[in-house]
N, C-alpha and C positions, 0 to 999 in steps of 0.2 A: 442309384449308381451304377453306372453298367462297371461289370467285377472286372479286375485286371487281367492280363493277357497269362498265360503259363508261361513260368519261367523258363528259359533256353539256354541251354549250354554255349552257343554261340550264336551269331548273327544269320539273320536271314533278310534274302530279299524280296521283296513284291512288287509289281510292277502295277501302275494304276491308271485307268484310262477313262475319260467322258469327254462325251460333246455336249456341250450345255445348252442351256435355251436360249444364247444368244445364237448358235448355230453358225459360229463364225469359224470354228477350228477344233481339234484333236487336241487335247490337254493328257500330256503323259508324265507321270511323275514314279520315278525310282526312290522306294521307301526302304531304308534298313531298319530291320527291328533287332535292338539287341537283347540281349539276357536284360531281367527283371524289365522288359517291356519300354526299354529306351527305345526312343526313333531319330531318326534320321532323315531327312529329304535331301538324296545325295543329287541328281539331278530332275528337271525339269523341262518338257521343251513341248512348242506347239505348233501343231502341222496344219497349213492352210486344208481346209475340205476342197474337193475338186468341184467346179463352179457349177458342174451339174448337178452332184447329188448335191449340193448346198440348196439346189432351187427345189430339191424333189423333197429334200425333207422338209424346207418351209413349208412347201403345199401339204405335205403329207400331216404337220401339224396344225394344219386351217381346217376345222371344220366344216365338214359340206364339203369340203374340195380332195377328199382323200379316195382309195378303193383299195380293193384287196390286192389287184394285180400292183399297183404302185407300193403298196405296204410290203409285199414279199418280195420286190425287187430290189427297194431299200433297204430290208434288213440283211438280205445277202449279200449288196454291194457293200453296205457299211460294215458288216462282218470282215469281209476281207480288205477291206480300207485299212482297218481296225489292225488286222492280223499283219499284214505289211508292212505298218507305221511302227509296230511294236520291234517286228525285226531288224528295220531299219534304226531305229533308235538305239537298241542294241547293239548295232554294229559302230554306230559313231562313240558308243559308250565303251565298247573294245569289252564288254560283257558276254560270256557265252549266255546261250540260250538255258542249258544247263543247270546255270547258277540262280535263275530265277524261280522260286518255290512257288509261285503261283501269280496269276494278272486276274485281277478285281476291274472287271469292267462294267461302266454304268450303261454305257451306249449311250441313246438319244433318245429323249423323250416325245415322243410325237402326240400324247394324250394322257392328262393327269385330272382325274375329275374327283375330287374330294369327299369324305362321305359328310353326310348332311347337306350340300349343296342343293343339286338338282336333281338329285335320287337319295334313296336310302342307303345304297351299297355303293361305296365308293371303287373307283379302279382306276389303273396306272399302266401304262404300256410303255416300255421301251425295248430299241430296238437296236440292232447289232448283233447278229447270229453269235453265239457265244463258241457254237460247234464248227463255226467255220474259224474264225480265234484260233481255237484249241487246234485245228487241224496243221493250219498254217504254222504255226509257231512252236507246235509240240509241246508248250507248256499249258499246265492245268490252268484253266481258267475257272472263276467264280463271277456269276451275273445273276442280275434278276432280284436285286437288293431289297428292291421297296414292296411287292407282293405281298410277301409274308407277313408285314406288319399291317397292311391294309387290312389282309384275312382275320388280325388279332383284333381288329377295330380302331386302326389309325389310320393317319393319313399317306404313313409310307416318306414323308420328308416334312420336315428336313431331319435328314442324318447327319449331318456336320456337326452338331453342339460337342456329342461326346467326344471328338476327335480335334476340336478346336480347345476344350478342356484339356486336353492330352499335351496338345501343342504350345498353348500358353497358360496353363493353368498355375506354372508357377510364380508368375509377375504378381507385382504387388499391385496394391488398391483393387476396384473394383469394375472389372474389365468385360467389355462384349466386343466381341469379333459380330463385323459387318460384312457380308460376302456380297457384291454385287455385280449378279450376272444381266442375263435377261430379266430376272427376279431376283429381289435383294429380301435376304433374311438376316436375322441376328443368333447370334449364341450370347446366352447371359451367363458367365461362367460362373461354378459356384458346385454344388455339391448336394443332389447333381445338379448338372448344367439344365436349362431352358433355354427357349426359343421357340423360334417361329417367322414366315413368311410376312414380311413387312406390307410388301407389295410390289408394284413395280421397281424395277431396276434399270437396266439401261435399253429395255424392249421395246416401249413406245419412243423415246429418244430415238433409239436406230431406224425404227421404221418408218418417224417421221424425216429423219435426214436422207433416208432412201426415197421417200418419197419425193422431198421438196430440192433437195440436191443430190439427187442421182449419187450419193456416197453413203457406205452403208454404216457410217456412225459419224458424229461430230463430233474430231478429234481434238482432245484437249478439250470438250467444251466450249470453244472456242464460239460456233455459232449460238448458242444458250446466250453466252455471255456480252454478245451484244446486241439482246432483244432485250424485253423488260417483262415482268412478270405482268399478267392480268389477273389482278386479284378475282375478279369474278368468276373467271374462268375455273382458277385453282380451286374455290369454293365449291362448284360444281363436281370437279373431280374428287373431291375429299370429301363430298356429301354420299360416296357410294358407299352402304353397308360394310363392305370388306374391312374396311378402315377401323371401325371399331366393335366388331366381332372379336371377342376375347380368343385367346389361343386355348386348344391347340387349332392351328390352321394354316394352309398352304395353299397356294393357288400358280398359275401358269398362263400362258402365253393364250393358252384357250380360252381365258378371261380378260387378261391387258394386253390387246392388241388396238388395230387400228380401227375397228369396228366398233368396239368401246369407246374410244377417241371421237371420231365422227360422229359416235350419238346424242354429242352434248353440241347443241345445236349453236351455242358462241364458238365453238372451235372454227367453224368457216366464217366469222366475223372480225375474227384475229386474226394480224398479219402471222404469215408461217414463223419467221423468226419470234415473234413474242409468245407462240405456242411453246415453239422449241425451250424458252426461256420458262417458262411456266410448269413444262413437262420435269425439266431440271430441279425446279422447284418442288414438284410433287414427291419426287423421288425422295429428299431431303426433308423434307414436310414430315412423311409419312415415317420415315425413321427416326426423325427426330420426337415424333408424338408417341412412337410406340416407345422409346426410351422412356421418355416422361412419365408414362403410363405403368410398367412394366419394369422398368429398371431406373428409377429414378435418382437412385445414388451411385452412377455409374461416373467413373474419372476419367477413363479410357477406353479408348473407341479404336481398334485395330479394323482396318479396312482393307479387304483383299477383294481379287475380282477383277476383272476390266473395267470398272469402275473408278477403280483408284485411280486411275491414269486419267480420268477426268477431271480437270484444275477446278472448272467453276462448280461441279459439282462436291468435289471437296471442300471447297470456299464455302459453300453454301452450311454442307455437314461442321461446320467448324463454328459457326452462327452460333450452336448452343453452349456458350460458356458457362462455366469456368472446363467442359470439357476439354481433354486434349487429342485430337485426330491423328491418325499416324497411317501409312500404309505399313503390311506386314514386313514388308523389306527392313524397316527401322528395329525389325526385331530379329533380321535375320532371318526371316522364311520369306522365301517367292511366292509372291500373292497369286500369280498365273499355274501354281504346283499344289496348292491346297487341296481343292476338290476331286481331284485326278489321287492323289495322293490319299484323299479321306478312302477311296475304292481299295486301293491296295491295302490300306490298315481293314477295311472291312473282308478282303478277301483271306488275312489273316486270322480273325475271327473266326468265320465261317468255319476253314480248314480245322482248328483247335476245338471247334462243340461251342464257342463263347458267343454272346447276344453281341447283336449288332444296334440294338433300336435303344433309344431312350424314351419310356413311356411320357414321363412328364413333359416331354416336347411333340412327341407323335399322336398322344392321346390312347396309344395301343391298351391291350388289357394286362400287356404284361412284357417282359422282355422277352425276346425271341431268335436264335440263330436264323439268321436272314443268308439268302442267296442260293444257289443251286450249283454243284457244281460237273463241271464238263473235263474228264482227266484228258491229261497229255498224251 
């Protein structure tokens, strides 16, 4: 189990940022960590990425469409964007930069190859130059959280279960937290917490919506709700070996993308609206199956991330009776801020020399202090 943070005489403010697998915006969260490691998410905000940068990040995240010049440009540009966004966020919040102990910046994952997939040694790459963030803000910045865990034999992901435990561990019942970003992951609360990536979240639905509706996502799941699930196509999707692979496991857009989807010949024979309905059911089904196999006694499912706003997806998740399914706002936690707040929390742990990973989740050989520090 993650060891508790050191006791502080006064509260400290940490700021976390992440551009997630959906690549739809930069999430920022201001986290107050008080005496005895009590926490409060003070404020969160999502800032839309500039269209050109978003397109370039998406391109960089597609295998065989990347190059070193684009990599370097996006790394620098995203670092500048994060730095200026942090300063704008603090100005809106009326908090001086000097009051922020550190920024925890995850940046944007452009490649995640877990160990044991296509190669013996896994690797992960996040960009958003932390040197530029520290230079622009004058605030100590902590970044590169995943690679130390991978060096210790882990997947480097997911990192969020211990933070979910800290946020929601006081609740009664058998609680699982489901984060639905581009990829879905679950945190099974306990001592220690466990969890893993269950499979696609919004990524496939978003890509299919962009392809056929020229819209970045299916607002509220309305398009999926108007279609019908094709059982044969769903069965083909679920035959992918990832879903039956036991944890620890992690995945990303490198695996679950349009190329993966269009590799199933039946997808071309099914009406696009019915493919969307089937993709929505896939996200719900792989989550439900993961719960049935690894957390069968779950009583409460807390949903955060952008997927909680997909009404059709939430309806399908709730079909697993008698499971109670609620968005994190039901528990007074902003579902858009949790992942960003995670990296604020991890920055705090790094600066105090405390481990940030949970080996029971990632498969690492032990607890490790995560991240590299860039002084402000």
